N, C-alpha and C positions, 0 to 999 in steps of 0.2 A: 188583615185578611179575614174573610168570613170562614168560620169553622166548617161550613157546608161545602166548601170548595175542595176538590181533590188536591191534596198536598203530597208531592213526591220529591225525591232527591234525584234530579236529572243532571247528567253531565253531557255536554256537547263537546266532542273532541274534533279539532280541525287541524290537520297537518299544515305546516307553514310552507307555502309555495311548493307543494309536494313534488310535482313532476320536475320542476327546475332544481329543487334541492336534491333529488335523486341523481340527476345528471351531474351536479356539482360533487356529489358524494363519489360517484363512480369515476369521475374525471377530475382529479385535484387541480388540474390546470385551469378549470372553469371557476374555482372558488374565488369569491370576491369580485367576480366580473358580471356585467349585465348580460344575462342570457334569456332567450325566449325559446320555449319548446314549441315547435310548429314550423310552418313554411315561411320563408322570407321572400318567396316569389311574388309576382304581381297578384296572384290569386290566393296566396298563402294566408293562413290565419294563425294568430298566437293562441296556443292552447294553455300556456302558463308562462309566467314571467318571474324571474328571480327578483328579490327585493332591491337588488342593485339596479335592475332595469325599471322597476316601478318608480324609482326616484325621478326618472325622466318622463313619467307619464305613460309607460308601457303596461298594458293590462291584457288579460285574457279576452278572447273574442275580437280583439283589434286586428285589423288587416296587417299583414306583414309589411306592406309598403309604408303604411302610416307609422308603424313601430320603428322602422328603420329611419324614417324622417325625424322622429322624436329623439332617437338615440342612434346616431350614425355608426357608433362602434359596437352596436348590439350584435351578439353572437347567436345565430340560430342553430338549434339542435333538433334533429329529427326525433319525434316521440317514439318511445319504446314501451308500449302498453303491456307487453308480456312481463317486462321487468317491474313496472309499477304494480301490476297485479300480484306479483310474487312478494313484494315488500308489503303490500296491503294485507295479504293473508297473515303475515307475521305480526303486523300491528293488531289485527283483529283477534289473533290468538291471545295477545296480552289482555285485550278487553274481556275475553271469556274467562280469564282467571279470576275476574271480580264479579261477574254477573252473566247470566244467560239472556238477560233482557238487553240485547244489543240490536239496534236498528241502523244498518249501514245506509247512508245517503248516497255515497259514491265511494271511490277507492280511497279517498283521503279524509272522509269525515263520517261521524256516526254519533247516534244518541245512545247513552247508557242509563238505565234505571238502576240506581244503587240504593234505593230505599231499604232494601234488604239485600245484602251482598255476601259473597262467599268468604270474605275476609272478616266479617263481623265488625267492620270498622264503622262507627256511627257518623263519621265526618266525610261527607261527599267531597269537600274541599281537599282533604288530605288524600283521598283516593285519587282524585284528578291529578294532584301533584305527583303521587307515586307512579301513576300510569305514564305521565309525561317523562318522568325520570327514566323509567324502564325503556321507553321508546328510544330515548337518547343513548342510554347505556348499550342497548342491544343493536341499534341501527344507525347511531350517530345522526339522527334526524330530530328536528324540534317540532313540537306540537303546541297549540294553544287550546285552552279549555274555558268553557263557560259553565257555571254551576248555579242552578236555581230550582224552583218548585215545579216548572213545567218546560216543555220543549221549546216554546217560543222564547221564553226568557233566557234559557240556556244558550240558544242560538245567538241571540243578541249579545249576550255577555261574552261569548268566545271571541268576538271581534274587537273587544275594547282594549285588551292589552297585547294584541298581536304585534310582532311575532314573539313566540317563546314566552308566553305569559298566561295568566288565567285571572278570571274575575268571578267572584261569588256574589250573588244577589240573594241574601237570606229572606225568609218570609216577611219579617218585620220591615224590610226596606223596599219591598216590591213596589208599592204604590208611589212612594216618593221618587224612586228611580224612574218609573215610567212617566211621571209627571214632568220630570226634567229632561227626558230623552227627546232630542230633535226628531221631528216626524220622519225625516228621511232615513233615520236609523232603525225604524221599526221594520222588522223582517216582514216582507210581503208588501211593503210600500215602495214601488219603483219610482223612477224619475217622473213618469207621466202622472201617477197618482199624487206624488208629492207636490208637483206643480199645481194640480187641481186643489189640493188642500191649502196651499199658500194663498190662492185666490179667495178661499173661504175663510181666511184669517186663522188657519190652523198651522202653527209652526212647531208645536211641541205637544207632548202627551197631555199636559194640563189643559190646553185649549181643545184638544180632541175629546177629552173627558167631559168637557162642558157641553158638548153637542148631544142632543137627544137622539135616541135610536131611530126615530122616524126621519129626522133630518139626515142622518148618515145613510139610511136606506134609500132615501129619495135621491141623494147625490151619488151614491156608490153601489146602488142596487144590492145584490146578494152579499157583497163584501162589507156592506154597512154594519151588519151584525157582528162580523168578525172584528172590525175595528173597535166597535163598541165594547166587546168583551175583552180583547187583549189589553186595552189601556187600563182595564180594571184587574188585570192579572188573571183573567179567566181563559184557560186554554185546556180543554179536557182530553185532547189527543194523547193516548198513552204510547209508550215505546213499543213498537211492533217488531218482534224479532223476525217474523216471516212476512215481509212486505209482499203484497200481491202485485205481480207484474200486470200493468194495464196496457202496455203497447210494446211492439217490437218495430224498430225503425232503422233505416240506413239511408244516407244521402251522400252524393258525390258532388264536389265543386270542380269545374273543369278549367284547365289552363287556358283553353281557347273556347269562345262561345260556340254553341251548337246551333246551326241554322237549318239543318235538315232533320226531318222526323226519322229518317233511316238511321242516322247516327245516334239519335236519341233512343231508338229502340235497342240498338246494340248496348248502350249504357244501361238501359233499364233491365235488359236480360241479365246482365252481370249483377245488378243490384238485387234482382229477384232471387238469384242464386244465393246471395249473401243472407237475404231475409229467410230463406228456407233453412239455411244452416243455423241461424240464430234461433228460429222457432224450434228446430229439432233439439238443439242443445238445451233450450229452456223447457222442453217437453210441453209445449202449448200450441194451440191452433187459434185462428181468428176468423171472424166473419166479415169485418169491415176493412176494405183495402183503400188506402188513400195515396194519390199521386201528388207530390209536391213539386211545383215548378217555380224557380226563381229566374226572372228575366235579366237581361244585361242592364236594364235600368233599375234593377233591384225590386221591381214589382213582384209580389208573391201571390201565387195562385194555388189552390188545392182543389182536387176533384176526387170524390169518394163514391164507392159502391159497396153496399152490404149484400152479401151472398146469403142464401137460405141455409147454408151449412158451414161448418168449421173447416178451414183449409190451412195447409202449410206447404203444399206442393209448389215448387218453383214454376211448373208449367201453368197451373191455374192462376197463380199470382201474376205471372207475366201476361197471360191472355187478358186478365181483368185490367191490368195497367195499360195494355195496348188499346183496349176499348176506351179507357179514360183519356188517353193521349189524343185520340182522334174524335173525342166527344165535342171538343171545341177547337177552333182554329188557333194555332200558336201565333201569338200577337207580336212576338219579337224574338231575337236570338236568346238562347238559354244559357245561363251560367251555372245552374245547379239543378239536379234532379234528385228526388228522394221518394222512397216508398215506406209507408208505415202500415202495420196490421194491428187493428184494435178490436174491441168487442171479443176479447179472448175467452177461452173456456176455463179460466181460473175460477175457482169457487168463490162466491161472495161471502164475506164474513159478516156475521150479525154485528150490529153497532155495539161497540163495547161500552159498558157502563163505567163511569169514573171509579177508580180505585182509591179508597180513602185510607190514608196511611197516617197513623199518629206519630208525630215527630217529637219525641221528648228529649232527644239527645242533640248534641251539637250539629249544626248544619255545615 
């Protein structure tokens, strides 16, 4: 690794099947059984699946109907987000015992920068092990961890020994690890991008590294530079304790398709009220309002309008969305409606310079 690159000690903690594990914790009768948190109805969606359910090919974001088809004895449990948030706060409290540089990604995962930590422990690997043990001792839940020199590598590493395991990629092993890594395992490379890379003869990090920057930019546009850098272990993004919210959104999927604009307006008024509550709780306002429409044939359409002032009022949001709804003719029956508010009045932070940390002790 070049000495000019920012070297940090980053841990990515990822709870194992978090929502499902909490349900099994609170209801011992569910332990060892395939469960899915979410709806098992025709329009239901799996929010999380236990590892017992994953053996049958059940995963999050899958429709409840398909999940039931893959695993006929699957048990559906209604989500309890208030409970998940309660436990998440306890997990994050453990993180802050080690460092103030904690960047939550969701209720069940976060980045920690332990280059300098409250325990004075030089080993990020031992810190990760200790955190995972404390989570288990205090909450009877398991977590996996990835440890490396930057957020990208830590994120990739945390998935390698799941569940209830951890993986460290020390500085001297970064390049060889990335060269061996299958391209679909690179964080940020989805199914579509992976398929495109296969066609270009790129199946692993070594083959990706052989491609010139201009080649990658030509085929992957702005993402080309990102792929060029990450395969070389370059990822300057630091752990940001206070992530700036960029959007506030809510959407509803309906049991029966909506065919009338009158019914759609009723639903959109409810969603507008939810958006107002979220904006108020977050103490933000926004200028750009977007209406999301998903039709019964799964075609997705968005319509946006940017106002000359910041808003968070349900009334203004609803009136804007009503205008967007009638902007074009509804082309089919509707299965989902959503509203998002972006262009928020959160302050832009200046681009951070890489933090150089001299690592003389064990990783």
